[in-house]
Steps between C-alpha positions, in 0.01 A plus 500: 500500500564708185352851529268579209467878509316519166252227595409607854132557421443154355365197692757294694436194280606692187802644677600148604481380137736782400735414788500140378592611146784705648621214723501261203673762282204487259375861504715603203386195300135571579532861383698405188239244398208740547671816372784409262500819292638849551330804356655748258375821665843622605484880499268772622368584154403138432345477848291812430373353171428164667310664788307736275396211273351316798335820621339559160374144488340495845476853642430738213307744721761511778729802529799502267847400613774757457802291594585133549845390604712236669622619839802338664420652841146361538588152613753616760361820649122472484463122500269543205497314171324776316377846584238730355511870577320817405736796517335842501695789352413862451513591134410855396267556794329164450553184697589207278513140625739255337441128542810283531554127533832366622589131484781349708808434286511138613221434249728574203622143537170337597257284311253688277212380718652671806555829317142496376367423849686798650390735218138380532517562875622856453251570221215380722595779741392752234141389567516361855736660750448245779582129498137400532270248333436726197875551459575128488203433271644756258843335523343160430310647203820641347709194592312172543674293767625818668502352851710197400743730319528720807577196717757368251656846475543498877668159470726646230600783734566246778719296263681818392576593862628149574718486188652845571567431866 
């Protein structure tokens, strides 16, 4: 039985469908049909502009973002696809918090839908820190079909692991 580390929280019936796609060597075809494109957001500056544009469209009143970047260590060390942080620094006797979003470098080569899903997820953390009902409602508001994209993204990561093994 093929281990599906990215899909562990999903029902066994869905996991079995993914295993069947893998066994029939159809997972790549499925992903290529659904997500044929690749985005053009290739550097940190473009990622900052992309993220800030989404923030302005959906979360105008949320705290500003000071830094957005691709991070090659995220995927390997923290087993995270994206990360939001608030770093507090002392500046002239005052405490200043800087908000940062880091996106795993693997998403440089991903479909635009996957990049948007990850950015939406991290932006939602500006308003909702926990992965609760309000958090996922916000994600769905910013990205209709969020849950399907998250599932397909997990299939993409499974395919990536299998093709790099």
